C-alpha positions in Angstrom: -16.4 -10.5 -16.9 -19.3 -12.5 -15.2 -17.2 -15.6 -15.1 -14.5 -13.7 -13.3 -16.9 -12.3 -10.7 -18.3 -15.8 -10.2 -14.7 -17.1 -9.5 -14.0 -14.4 -7.0 -17.3 -15.2 -5.2 -16.3 -19.1 -5.3 -13.1 -18.2 -3.5 -14.8 -16.9 -0.5 -17.5 -19.2 0.9 -17.7 -17.3 4.2 -20.7 -14.9 3.1 -22.2 -13.2 0.2 -21.8 -9.7 -0.8 -25.0 -7.5 -0.1 -26.1 -4.1 -0.6 -26.5 -3.1 3.1 -22.9 -3.6 4.3 -21.5 -1.1 6.8 -18.6 0.4 4.9 -15.0 -0.1 6.3 -11.7 1.8 5.3 -8.1 1.3 6.5 -5.2 3.1 5.3 -1.4 2.9 6.1 1.5 5.5 5.6 4.3 2.7 6.0 5.8 0.7 8.8 9.4 0.7 10.0 12.0 2.3 12.3 9.5 5.2 13.5 11.4 6.7 16.2 9.3 6.6 19.4 10.9 10.1 20.4 9.8 11.8 17.4 8.6 15.3 18.0 4.8 16.1 18.9 4.8 18.3 16.1 6.0 15.7 13.6 3.4 13.4 15.0 0.7 15.9 14.7 1.6 16.7 11.1 1.6 13.0 10.2 -1.4 12.4 12.0 -3.3 15.0 10.4 -2.2 13.6 6.9 -3.6 10.3 7.6 -6.7 11.7 8.8 -7.3 13.6 5.6 -6.7 10.5 3.6 -9.0 8.3 5.7 -11.7 11.1 5.3 -11.2 11.1 1.4 -11.6 7.4 1.2 -14.4 7.0 3.8 -16.4 9.9 2.2 -16.5 7.9 -0.9 -17.6 4.8 0.9 -20.5 6.6 2.6 -21.6 8.2 -0.8 -22.1 4.7 -1.9 -19.1 4.5 -4.2 -17.3 1.3 -4.9 -14.3 0.1 -2.7 -11.8 0.7 -5.5 -12.8 4.5 -5.6 -12.1 4.8 -2.1 -8.8 3.2 -2.1 -7.7 5.4 -4.9 -9.1 8.6 -3.1 -7.2 7.7 0.0 -3.9 6.9 -1.6 -3.8 10.1 -4.0 -3.9 12.1 -0.7 -0.9 10.3 0.5 0.8 10.6 -2.8 0.5 14.3 -3.0 2.2 14.5 0.8 5.8 14.8 0.8 5.8 13.1 4.5 5.2 9.8 2.8 7.4 7.6 0.4 4.9 7.8 -2.4 4.5 10.3 -5.2 5.6 13.8 -3.9 7.6 12.3 -1.2 9.4 9.4 -3.0 13.0 8.5 -2.0 15.8 8.4 -4.5 17.6 5.7 -6.2 21.3 5.0 -5.9 21.7 7.2 -9.2 19.5 10.1 -8.0 16.3 9.3 -9.5 12.7 8.7 -8.5 11.2 5.4 -9.4 7.5 4.6 -8.1 5.4 1.6 -8.1 1.7 1.2 -7.4 -1.1 -1.3 -7.6 -4.7 -1.6 -7.2 -6.9 -4.9 -7.3 -10.9 -5.1 -7.3 -11.9 -8.1 -5.2 -15.1 -8.4 -6.6 -13.8 -9.2 -10.1 -10.1 -10.2 -9.6 -9.1 -7.3 -12.1 -5.8 -5.8 -11.2 -3.5 -3.0 -12.6 0.0 -2.1 -11.6 2.9 0.2 -12.6 6.5 -0.1 -11.7 9.4 2.3 -12.4 7.6 5.4 -13.1 9.4 8.5 -12.9 7.1 11.3 -14.2 3.5 10.4 -12.9 2.1 12.3 -10.1 -0.2 9.8 -8.8 1.0 6.4 -9.8 -2.2 4.8 -8.1 -4.4 6.5 -10.9 -2.4 5.1 -13.6 -2.5 1.7 -11.9 -6.2 2.1 -11.9 -6.2 2.9 -15.9 -4.1 -0.1 -16.6 -6.6 -2.4 -14.6 -9.7 -0.6 -16.5 -8.5 0.4 -19.6 -5.9 -2.0 -21.0 -5.8 -5.9 -21.2 -2.5 -6.0 -19.2 -1.8 -6.1 -15.5 1.7 -4.5 -15.1 3.3 -1.8 -17.0 6.8 -0.7 -16.4 8.9 2.6 -17.1 8.7 4.2 -20.3 5.8 2.1 -21.5 3.5 2.9 -18.7 4.2 6.6 -19.1 3.4 6.3 -22.8 0.1 4.5 -21.7 -0.6 7.2 -19.3 -0.5 9.7 -22.3 -2.9 7.7 -24.0 -5.4 7.9 -21.0 -4.6 11.8 -21.0 -3.2 11.2 -17.5 -0.7 14.1 -17.2 3.0 13.6 -16.6 5.1 16.1 -14.6 8.8 17.1 -14.6 10.9 15.0 -12.2 11.6 18.1 -10.3 8.2 17.7 -8.5 9.4 14.8 -6.8 12.5 16.4 -5.4 12.5 17.1 -1.7 15.6 18.1 0.6 14.8 15.6 3.2 14.7 12.8 0.7 17.9 14.0 -1.1 19.8 14.4 2.4 18.9 10.5 3.0 20.5 9.6 -0.2 23.6 11.7 0.3 24.3 10.1 3.6 23.5 6.6 2.2 25.9 7.2 -0.7 28.8 8.3 1.8 28.1 5.2 3.9 28.2 2.9 0.6 31.5 4.6 -0.2 33.0 3.9 3.2 31.6 0.3 2.9 29.8 0.6 6.1 26.0 -0.2 7.0 23.5 2.5 7.0 23.6 3.9 10.7 20.6 6.0 10.4 17.8 3.5 10.5 15.4 5.6 9.1 17.6 6.0 5.9 18.0 2.2 6.0 16.0 1.7 3.8 13.3 -0.6 2.9 10.3 1.2 4.7 8.2 3.5 3.0 4.7 2.7 1.4 1.3 4.0 1.4 -1.9 1.9 1.0 -5.6 1.4 1.4 -8.1 -1.3 1.8 -11.9 -0.9 1.7 -15.2 -2.7 2.2 -18.0 -0.9 0.4 -21.8 -1.0 0.9 -22.1 -3.7 -1.6 -19.9 -5.8 0.4 -17.1 -5.7 -2.2 -13.4 -5.2 -1.4 -10.5 -3.5 -2.8 -6.8 -3.1 -2.1 -4.2 -0.5 -3.2 -0.5 0.3 -2.6 1.9 2.9 -3.6 5.6 3.5 -2.9 8.9 5.2 -3.9 10.8 2.1 -3.1 14.1 2.0 -1.2 16.5 4.8 -0.7 19.7 3.9 -2.6 18.2 1.2 -4.4 19.7 -0.1 -7.4 18.3 1.2 -10.6 15.4 -0.7 -11.9 14.7 -2.5 -8.8 11.0 -3.5 -7.9 9.6 -4.5 -4.7 6.4 -6.0 -3.6 4.0 -3.2 -3.9 3.2 -3.5 -7.6 3.3 -7.5 -7.6 -0.2 -8.6 -7.3 -0.3 -11.2 -4.6 2.9 -10.1 -2.7 2.3 -6.5 -1.3 -1.2 -5.9 -2.9 -4.3 -8.6 -3.2 -7.9 -8.6 -2.9 -10.5 -11.2 -3.7 -14.1 -11.6 -2.6 -13.3 -12.2 1.1 -10.0 -10.3 1.8 -8.0 -7.3 1.1 -4.4 -6.4 2.1 -1.9 -3.7 1.4 1.5 -4.4 2.7 4.4 -2.3 3.9 8.0 -3.4 4.6 11.3 -5.2 3.2 9.6 -6.0 -0.3 11.8 -8.8 -1.1 10.5 -10.8 1.8 6.6 -10.1 0.8 7.6 -11.5 -2.5 9.2 -14.5 -1.5 6.4 -15.3 0.8 3.7 -14.1 -1.7 2.4 -12.5 1.6 -0.9 -10.9 0.6 -2.1 -13.8 -1.3 -1.2 -16.2 1.4 -3.0 -14.3 3.9 -6.3 -13.9 2.1 -6.2 -17.7 0.7 -5.8 -18.7 4.5 -8.8 -16.7 5.1 -10.9 -17.6 2.1 -9.9 -21.0 1.4 -8.8 -22.4 4.7 -11.4 -20.3 6.9 -8.9 -19.1 9.4 -9.5 -15.7 11.3 -8.2 -12.8 9.5 -6.3 -11.5 12.7 -4.7 -15.1 13.0 -3.8 -15.4 9.5 -2.4 -12.0 9.2 -0.3 -12.3 12.5 1.2 -15.7 11.3 2.5 -14.3 8.0 3.4 -10.9 9.0 4.9 -11.4 12.6 6.2 -15.0 12.2 6.9 -16.2 8.5 8.6 -13.0 7.2 10.7 -12.3 10.3 11.7 -16.0 10.2 13.3 -15.3 6.7 14.9 -12.1 7.9 12.3 -9.5 6.8 10.0 -7.2 8.6 7.2 -4.8 8.1 3.4 -4.7 8.4 0.3 -4.8 6.6 -3.4 -3.6 6.8 -6.3 -6.1 6.0 -10.1 -6.1 6.0 -12.5 -9.0 5.3 -15.8 -9.2 4.0 -17.4 -9.0 7.7 -15.7 -5.8 8.2 -13.1 -7.3 10.6 -9.8 -5.3 10.4 -6.2 -6.6 11.1 -3.1 -4.2 11.3 0.0 -6.4 12.4 3.4 -5.0 12.4 6.7 -6.1 13.7 8.6 -2.8 13.7 8.5 0.1 16.3 5.7 1.7 14.6 3.4 1.8 11.6 1.5 5.0 10.6 -2.1 4.1 10.2 -5.7 5.2 10.2 -9.2 3.2 10.2 -12.7 3.6 10.3 -14.4 0.2 11.6 -18.0 -0.9 11.5 -18.9 1.6 14.6 -18.2 4.6 12.3 -15.7 5.9 14.6 -12.3 7.3 13.0 -8.7 6.3 14.6 -5.3 7.3 13.8 -2.1 5.9 15.3 1.5 5.5 14.9 3.0 3.5 17.8 1.3 0.5 19.7 1.6 -3.2 20.1 0.9 -3.8 16.4 -1.7 -6.8 17.1 -4.8 -5.0 16.3 
């Protein structure tokens, strides 16, 4: 483990981790076609949920806990809230199931854990962490991942736990459009947005990133997006941490999270510039879209998105909490 930690540090020559770092926390609840005319009531519900998740993660950082603890604490709040496409609010596949993915990475050690296609795990991010810390693997899928959950005494829930009327109605509309061979008319149903994630910088100067998702409404059975793929939708090293949200196939093809973090740590690009170039130029050039949240070892934050909105909240070096939905996507 010492050798791995040394490698993580070598990948970042812009500064050394230290015990007096000011903690920083950033979370997202997904980017996409977030209607600008969404009701004030709906906006307040979403913002309140983001604030709760942010507080859960930031409280862990203020208490001196490592970044990976903060990431899990924040994401669990969002997984338990049906307003987000993860855990309780997961969308349905084409054949009417919920298949969830999650990943976490510890930038200080380059340890990572992920799960994909799980159907009975209330908090997939908790299982992803168990894969990282209690197995010799990085990614477990489906029934095998759930069997591992049982060995770790992580409780499984009945699939009915994940059923919500809103997500079911989205699937039914999508299936009707499939039958008519028409494109999905409702852009909130179409289809590839909906993820939650968190990145954190702790008092020791260490970084972590995590992501959790229900995937795409009406996705083919067994489809896995970028969220649980280390380097695509989730990545952290000693100098940079990212969680992405958007059209996963394009994040996979660009290896988006790894590319941004390598630009920062190996090429010494500014975080905001590297993030902007990949999220708002490279991915759209291929036909994809979405957003991301990032933090570097200095506590700089980037939150680019190229959609009409991204649910996001953050506490920077000044210790002030912020929550936003719309905006220019440049911060």
